[in-house]
N, C-alpha and C positions, 0 to 999 in steps of 0.2 A: 497141190490140188486144192480146190475150194471145198466148202462144206455144204453146198446146196446145189440146186439145179440152175441157178442163175448165171448167165455168162456175163462177166464184167469186162466191158470194152471201153469204158470211159465216155460213152455216148449219152444222149438225152435219156434213154431208158434207165440208165443207172441213176441219174439225178431224180427222175420221177419216182423210182422205187424208194430212194432215200427220203424224199418229201413225204411219200405215203406212209412210210414206216414211222417217221417222226410224228405225224398227225395221228396215226393209228395208235401209237404207244401212249399218246397223251389223252386222246378223246374217244377212240374207237377200238379199245384194246380187244374186246371179244370179237368184234367184227373182223379186225385184222387177223386174229388167230384163225378164225373160221375160213377167211378168204385164202390165207396161206395154206391151210390144210387141203382145200379144194385144188389150189394151184399145184401143190406137190403131187396129189393123187393123179391129176391130169398129166403132169409131166412124166410120172412113172408109166402110165399107160402109153403115152406118146413115144417115149424112148424104147420101151419094150417092143412096140410095133415097128419102129424104124430099124432096130438092131437085129431082132430075131428072124431067122430064115424060115421058120415053120411054127406051127401051133405048139408042138412039144417044146421047142426052144423058148417060145414066148412064155409058156407056163414055168419053165425052169428059171428063166430070167426073173420073173416076178417073185418066185420063191427065194431067189438069192438077194433080191433088192430090199433088204431090211438091215441096214447098218446098225451095229451095236447090239443085235440080238444074241441069243445063245450060240456058242460055238458048236458046230457039228463036225464029226469026223468025215462025213461025206461031202462031195462037191456036186454042184449042178453043172450039167454039160449043156452048153448053149451053142448052137450053130449061128454064126454071125454073118449078116448080109454084107457089110463092108469088107469082110474077109473072104468073100466068094463062097460062103457056106461052111468055111472051116470051123470046126468045133473047138471051143475053149472051155476050161473049167473055171467056175466061180465058187467061192466059199460063202455060204449063207452066213449072215451076221457080221460080215466084214465090209470093207469099203470097195470090194472088187467090182460090184455092179456099177457103183458110182464112177469109179475110175474108168470103166469101159465106156460109159456114155460120154464122159468128158473127153475121152480120147477122140471119139468120132464126132462129137459136137463141134470141137474147135479145130482139130487137125493141125495143131501147132507142132506136132512131132515129125511132120513130113518135110523133107528137103524141098526147096523150090525147084531144084533140078528134077524134072518129071521122069527122066529115064537116064540110064547110063551111069548111075552111081556105082563105084567099085568098092569103096570102104566107108562104112557107117559106124559111128560109135554112139551108143545109147547109155548114158550114165543116169541111173535112177530108173531102171527098166521095170520095176514093180513085178507084175505077174506075166510080163512078156507080150502084152497086147501091141505095144508100139513096135516091138521087134518083129512080131508076126506081120504087121501091116507093111512095114518097110521091106521086109523080106519078100512079101508077095508083090509089091509094087516095083521092086528093083531085083529082078531074078538073077542078076550077075554080081550082086553086092555081097561082100563079106561083112558081117556085123559082129562087133565086139560090144557086149552089153555087160553092165555092172549093176548089181543090186545089193543093197545093204543087208536085208533080212533073209535068214536061211529059209524060212517058210515061204516067203515070196519067191525065192530062187527055185525052190523045189517045184512050185506050181508053174513058174515061168518055163522051166525046162520041159514040162509036159505040154504046155501050150505052144511051144516052138519046136517040138520034136520033129515035125515035118521038115524043118530047115536046119537040122542039127549038123549037117555036113558043112554049113557055111555060117552058122551063128554060134559064137562062143559066149557063154554066160559065166561071169566071174562073181563069186560070192564075196562081197566086201564093199567098202565105202571109198569113194574118191576123197583124197585127203592131201595135205601138203607134203606128206612123206609116207614111206612104207612103215607099217607097224600094226597097231591094234587100236581100236576106238571103242568107246562106250556109247550106247544110243538108247533112246526112249522108244518103246514099242507098245503103245497103248492100243488095246483092242478096239476095233471100229475105225481106226485111223491107219490102216495098213498101207494106204497110199501116201502117208506123210510121216513115217518114222524118221527121227532126226538125231543127229550126233549131239551128245550132251555129256558133260563130265559126270553128272550124277545118274546117268542111265544105267539100268541094271543089266541090259543085254550087251553083248560084246560081238565084234566082228573084225575081220582083217581090214587093214587100211592100205590103200594103194595110192601112190603118187600118180599124177597124170602122165609122167614119163613112163612109169611101169605099165599103166593101162594102154597107152599108145604103142608100147613095145609089142603088143599083140597084133598090131597092123604091120604088114610086111615092110621091112626096112627099105627106105628110099621111096615108098609110095605115100601119096598124100591122103588125108582124110577128107572125103568129099563133103561129109555132113556129120556134125556132132550135136546131139541133143542132150541137154543137161537139166535135171530136176533133182536138186540135192539139198533142199530144205535149209538153205542159208549158207552152206559151205561155198557156194559160188563166189562170195565176196573174198574168200581166201585164195581161191584158185585163179582169179582173174587179175591179181596184182601185177600191173605192167612192169614193175621194176625187177621182177624175178626172171631168171633164165626161162624162156617161155616155150612151153609145149604147143601153144596156139599157132606158132609159125607153120605147123604142118596142116592146119585146118583151113579149108576153103569156105565153109559155111557153118554157122553155129546158131542154135536156138536154145534159149534157156528161160526158166522161170526165176524171178527174183523173189526174195523172202525177207521178212523182218525189216531191219533198218537199212538194208541195202536196196536202194530205190532203182526204178527204171532209169532215171537220169544218171545215177552212179554207174550202172551197168553200161549204158551207152557211152559214157565217158571212157570207161576202162577198155571196152572193145574197140573204140576209135583209136585209143593209144596203142592198141595191139595190131592196128592196121586193117581193121574191118570197117566197112560202111555199115553203121549200126542204126537201128531204129526200133521203136516199140512196134510189136506185132498188133495190127488193128483187130485181130480176132480175140485177143486176150489182153487185158490191161496190165497184167503182171508178166507178160512174156516179151522178150527182146530177141531180135534176129540180127545177125551180122553176116555180111559176105565180104570175102577177101577183096581188097582193092586191087585193081589191075596193076601189074607192074610192081 
């Protein structure tokens, strides 16, 4: 996930923003800071209006939309328009509100197949918003979701309880083998906890074969979404015996030194028709080649 309201698509608007920031930093520092504050305030109002189903939910969303603030034991309950008024819980002071708006701003978590999906896998499910949306849009689909952090998983289970009969949430990290991993869980970045040797938190680790073992044997995965904060580079190595043979469509975010070009190359080697997603400069989509 990104750290602000701006959608990065690689288009002209990105380049104009970059030029403005360079000039602002050098010559108009105070004007730049003020303009950015106004822009962020406007975007907070805009997304609260677009997402909240009613006035009470609008107010709850605004209360939750303050990343990095003090942690509270309570959550804010927000009824979401794109989820048909289904209520989800958000934790004030966390990245939950930002993750929610990015989900429905970009919609990169959805399969291109508009209906008829039977098996969906969501790796990096966070607090379950993408699971809820795909469950609502694909009423016959079974969903297997994986989330690294125990706190996120607990909230994801509450947010997806309506679909508990066909949505399985696993607490753990996608990894190259089964076991245990360490990860970094910095407050305010709950949408981007990442595996790291020096991390103080620990979680179970699952190989992709283990994760896909929750999909009925002999059935294909219609769609797999992956947002794993850099681990994707290890999971897509074409030379390994490959879990991806079962997957018909994949969408994933790339991180760190693993570029869009690297990802397109690896997915192509795995038999996908791969391309950058025009809605997000750091997302790649691949569909299984016919035959």
